[in-house]
ROKE-568899 format. One record per atom (N, C-alpha, C): atom name; y, x negated, z negated. Coordinates in steps of 0.02 Angstrom, whole numbers, padded with zeros to 5 digits, m for minus. Layout:
<rs>
(r CA (Y X Z))
...
</rs>
This chain:
<rs>
(r N (00793 00072 m00333))
(r CA (00743 00117 m00361))
(r C (00673 00090 m00347))
(r N (00631 00091 m00397))
(r CA (00562 00069 m00391))
(r C (00520 00126 m00362))
(r N (00476 00108 m00315))
(r CA (00430 00156 m00286))
(r C (00359 00130 m00294))
(r N (00313 00175 m00309))
(r CA (00242 00158 m00307))
(r C (00208 00202 m00255))
(r N (00174 00169 m00209))
(r CA (00134 00205 m00159))
(r C (00065 00212 m00191))
(r N (00048 00273 m00208))
(r CA (m00005 00288 m00256))
(r C (m00058 00334 m00226))
(r N (m00120 00318 m00244))
(r CA (m00177 00361 m00228))
(r C (m00209 00380 m00295))
(r N (m00200 00443 m00317))
(r CA (m00225 00463 m00383))
(r C (m00300 00455 m00391))
(r N (m00338 00451 m00337))
(r CA (m00411 00445 m00342))
(r C (m00433 00372 m00351))
(r N (m00386 00326 m00349))
(r CA (m00402 00254 m00354))
(r C (m00387 00230 m00425))
(r N (m00436 00199 m00457))
(r CA (m00427 00176 m00526))
(r C (m00373 00122 m00531))
(r N (m00371 00076 m00483))
(r CA (m00320 00023 m00484))
(r C (m00250 00053 m00476))
(r N (m00245 00104 m00434))
(r CA (m00181 00137 m00424))
(r C (m00160 00174 m00488))
(r N (m00207 00206 m00521))
(r CA (m00191 00239 m00585))
(r C (m00170 00188 m00638))
(r N (m00203 00131 m00639))
(r CA (m00183 00078 m00686))
(r C (m00113 00053 m00670))
(r N (m00097 00046 m00606))
(r CA (m00030 00024 m00586))
(r C (00023 00074 m00606))
(r N (00007 00138 m00598))
(r CA (00053 00191 m00619))
(r C (00065 00187 m00695))
(r N (00013 00175 m00733))
(r CA (00019 00170 m00806))
(r C (00065 00111 m00825))
(r N (00060 00056 m00789))
(r CA (00103 m00002 m00803))
(r C (00176 00017 m00792))
(r N (00190 00054 m00738))
(r CA (00259 00076 m00725))
(r C (00282 00124 m00779))
(r N (00239 00171 m00799))
(r CA (00258 00219 m00851))
(r C (00274 00182 m00916))
(r N (00234 00132 m00933))
(r CA (00244 00094 m00995))
(r C (00306 00051 m00992))
(r N (00329 00034 m00931))
(r CA (00388 m00010 m00924))
(r C (00452 00026 m00946))
(r N (00451 00092 m00945))
(r CA (00510 00131 m00962))
(r C (00563 00133 m00907))
(r N (00549 00103 m00851))
(r CA (00597 00103 m00795))
(r C (00588 00166 m00753))
(r N (00642 00186 m00720))
(r CA (00639 00243 m00674))
(r C (00602 00222 m00611))
(r N (00560 00266 m00586))
(r CA (00524 00252 m00524))
(r C (00505 00318 m00490))
(r N (00489 00311 m00427))
(r CA (00468 00368 m00386))
(r C (00395 00356 m00366))
(r N (00356 00410 m00367))
(r CA (00286 00406 m00345))
(r C (00282 00435 m00274))
(r N (00253 00397 m00230))
(r CA (00241 00420 m00161))
(r C (00165 00425 m00153))
(r N (00141 00486 m00147))
(r CA (00070 00497 m00135))
(r C (00058 00493 m00060))
(r N (00047 00432 m00037))
(r CA (00046 00419 00035))
(r C (m00011 00454 00073))
(r N (m00062 00477 00037))
(r CA (m00115 00515 00072))
(r C (m00091 00586 00088))
(r N (m00045 00611 00047))
(r CA (m00017 00679 00058))
(r C (00045 00677 00102))
(r N (00089 00629 00088))
(r CA (00152 00621 00125))
(r C (00146 00559 00169))
(r N (00124 00570 00230))
(r CA (00109 00515 00276))
(r C (00170 00471 00288))
(r N (00159 00406 00285))
(r CA (00211 00358 00299))
(r C (00225 00357 00374))
(r N (00287 00340 00391))
(r CA (00303 00329 00462))
(r C (00287 00257 00479))
(r N (00283 00243 00543))
(r CA (00270 00175 00565))
(r C (00326 00128 00540))
(r N (00388 00153 00541))
(r CA (00445 00114 00518))
(r C (00439 00098 00443))
(r N (00420 00148 00403))
(r CA (00413 00137 00331))
(r C (00359 00085 00316))
(r N (00301 00093 00348))
(r CA (00246 00047 00336))
(r C (00264 m00024 00360))
(r N (00297 m00028 00416))
(r CA (00319 m00094 00442))
(r C (00366 m00127 00392))
(r N (00412 m00089 00364))
(r CA (00459 m00117 00315))
(r C (00423 m00140 00252))
(r N (00375 m00101 00229))
(r CA (00336 m00120 00170))
(r C (00299 m00186 00183))
(r N (00268 m00192 00241))
(r CA (00232 m00253 00259))
(r C (00279 m00313 00261))
(r N (00340 m00302 00287))
(r CA (00389 m00356 00287))
(r C (00409 m00376 00217))
(r N (00419 m00327 00172))
(r CA (00436 m00342 00103))
(r C (00380 m00378 00067))
(r N (00318 m00362 00084))
(r CA (00260 m00395 00055))
(r C (00252 m00466 00081))
(r N (00283 m00480 00138))
(r CA (00278 m00545 00171))
(r C (00205 m00563 00187))
(r N (00170 m00514 00215))
(r CA (00101 m00524 00236))
(r C (00092 m00497 00307))
(r N (00035 m00510 00336))
(r CA (00020 m00481 00402))
(r C (m00008 m00411 00391))
(r N (m00002 m00368 00440))
(r CA (m00031 m00300 00433))
(r C (m00105 m00302 00415))
(r N (m00143 m00349 00443))
(r CA (m00215 m00353 00429))
(r C (m00228 m00365 00355))
(r N (m00183 m00400 00320))
(r CA (m00192 m00415 00249))
(r C (m00185 m00352 00206))
(r N (m00157 m00299 00234))
(r CA (m00148 m00237 00196))
(r C (m00205 m00186 00209))
(r N (m00250 m00204 00254))
(r CA (m00305 m00159 00273))
(r C (m00363 m00165 00223))
(r N (m00389 m00107 00204))
(r CA (m00450 m00104 00163))
(r C (m00509 m00108 00211))
(r N (m00535 m00168 00220))
(r CA (m00585 m00180 00271))
(r C (m00654 m00154 00254))
(r N (m00666 m00133 00192))
(r CA (m00731 m00105 00175))
(r C (m00735 m00029 00183))
(r N (m00678 00001 00203))
(r CA (m00679 00074 00215))
(r C (m00722 00090 00276))
(r N (m00759 00144 00271))
(r CA (m00803 00166 00326))
(r C (m00764 00174 00392))
(r N (m00704 00203 00387))
(r CA (m00663 00214 00447))
(r C (m00650 00148 00483))
(r N (m00634 00096 00444))
(r CA (m00621 00030 00474))
(r C (m00684 00002 00507))
(r N (m00738 00003 00470))
(r CA (m00800 m00025 00496))
(r C (m00824 00009 00560))
(r N (m00816 00076 00562))
(r CA (m00841 00114 00620))
(r C (m00795 00112 00680))
(r N (m00730 00105 00669))
(r CA (m00683 00113 00724))
(r C (m00643 00051 00744))
(r N (m00636 00003 00698))
(r CA (m00589 m00052 00712))
(r C (m00619 m00122 00703))
(r N (m00669 m00129 00660))
(r CA (m00697 m00194 00644))
(r C (m00719 m00230 00707))
(r N (m00700 m00294 00712))
(r CA (m00722 m00336 00768))
(r C (m00680 m00328 00831))
(r N (m00632 m00282 00830))
(r CA (m00588 m00273 00888))
(r C (m00529 m00319 00883))
(r N (m00503 m00340 00940))
(r CA (m00443 m00382 00942))
(r C (m00382 m00336 00944))
(r N (m00354 m00323 00885))
(r CA (m00299 m00276 00879))
(r C (m00233 m00312 00867))
(r N (m00180 m00287 00899))
(r CA (m00113 m00314 00886))
(r C (m00089 m00289 00818))
(r N (m00037 m00320 00791))
(r CA (m00008 m00297 00728))
(r C (00013 m00223 00734))
(r N (00042 m00205 00790))
(r CA (00064 m00136 00800))
(r C (00004 m00088 00799))
(r N (m00051 m00108 00829))
(r CA (m00111 m00065 00830))
(r C (m00141 m00059 00760))
(r N (m00137 m00112 00721))
(r CA (m00163 m00110 00652))
(r C (m00120 m00063 00610))
(r N (m00054 m00067 00618))
(r CA (m00009 m00022 00582))
(r C (m00022 00050 00602))
(r N (m00031 00062 00666))
(r CA (m00047 00130 00690))
(r C (m00112 00155 00659))
(r N (m00162 00112 00655))
(r CA (m00226 00132 00624))
(r C (m00215 00152 00551))
(r N (m00173 00115 00515))
(r CA (m00159 00133 00445))
(r C (m00120 00198 00439))
(r N (m00074 00209 00485))
(r CA (m00036 00272 00485))
(r C (m00083 00331 00497))
(r N (m00126 00324 00546))
(r CA (m00172 00378 00564))
(r C (m00228 00387 00512))
(r N (m00243 00334 00475))
(r CA (m00297 00336 00424))
(r C (m00270 00303 00361))
(r N (m00228 00338 00322))
(r CA (m00196 00306 00264))
(r C (m00244 00280 00211))
(r N (m00307 00301 00213))
(r CA (m00356 00273 00166))
(r C (m00365 00198 00178))
(r N (m00346 00174 00237))
(r CA (m00353 00104 00253))
(r C (m00301 00060 00219))
(r N (m00249 00090 00190))
(r CA (m00195 00052 00159))
(r C (m00215 00030 00089))
(r N (m00210 m00036 00077))
(r CA (m00224 m00063 00011))
(r C (m00176 m00031 m00040))
(r N (m00199 m00024 m00101))
(r CA (m00159 00011 m00151))
(r C (m00171 m00017 m00220))
(r N (m00125 m00003 m00265))
(r CA (m00059 00026 m00255))
(r C (m00010 m00026 m00229))
(r N (00043 m00003 m00198))
(r CA (00097 m00046 m00176))
(r C (00158 m00025 m00217))
(r N (00192 m00074 m00246))
(r CA (00253 m00060 m00282))
(r C (00310 m00097 m00248))
(r N (00365 m00060 m00235))
(r CA (00424 m00089 m00204))
(r C (00481 m00083 m00254))
(r N (00515 m00139 m00264))
(r CA (00574 m00140 m00308))
(r C (00629 m00177 m00270))
(r N (00676 m00139 m00244))
(r CA (00731 m00165 m00203))
(r C (00703 m00203 m00144))
(r N (00715 m00269 m00142))
(r CA (00693 m00309 m00084))
(r C (00627 m00345 m00096))
(r N (00592 m00325 m00149))
(r CA (00527 m00356 m00165))
(r C (00472 m00303 m00164))
(r N (00412 m00325 m00148))
(r CA (00355 m00280 m00149))
(r C (00293 m00320 m00167))
(r N (00244 m00284 m00195))
(r CA (00182 m00316 m00215))
(r C (00125 m00266 m00212))
(r N (00066 m00290 m00195))
(r CA (00006 m00249 m00199))
(r C (m00022 m00258 m00269))
(r N (m00034 m00203 m00304))
(r CA (m00056 m00205 m00373))
(r C (m00131 m00216 m00380))
(r N (m00155 m00271 m00353))
(r CA (m00225 m00291 m00360))
(r C (m00227 m00364 m00380))
(r N (m00236 m00379 m00442))
(r CA (m00247 m00332 m00498))
(r C (m00182 m00298 m00518))
(r N (m00188 m00242 m00552))
(r CA (m00129 m00203 m00571))
(r C (m00076 m00243 m00609))
(r N (m00097 m00294 m00646))
(r CA (m00050 m00335 m00685))
(r C (00001 m00370 m00641))
(r N (m00015 m00378 m00576))
(r CA (00033 m00409 m00529))
(r C (00099 m00371 m00528))
(r N (00097 m00307 m00542))
(r CA (00156 m00264 m00538))
(r C (00211 m00288 m00584))
(r N (00192 m00314 m00642))
(r CA (00243 m00335 m00691))
(r C (00288 m00390 m00662))
(r N (00265 m00427 m00613))
(r CA (00305 m00482 m00585))
(r C (00367 m00460 m00547))
(r N (00371 m00396 m00528))
(r CA (00430 m00374 m00491))
(r C (00470 m00320 m00528))
(r N (00453 m00308 m00591))
(r CA (00490 m00257 m00630))
(r C (00555 m00285 m00658))
</rs>
């Protein structure tokens, strides 16, 4: 089953959702700002993306700049920061079985459909 981790207020996330809708494939929408991810879920997504936790952080967010920027954080601490402040998670993320991709640009999503 395909999942999109979606923020309706984000234009790139809305564009990613539109790509999935146009694909005609079944998918599930996870509004991660409303339904908080667990540390295990986010860790699994990061593993599927094959990136470091820091690569999934939105570093221009005010929360990051004020609370975390310039600190020497472990991967676990970065994941915890994203769990506690889901706005820090880059979006949209699409997971299809054992593959995942960040939809920036949204066209990247087509590569795992």
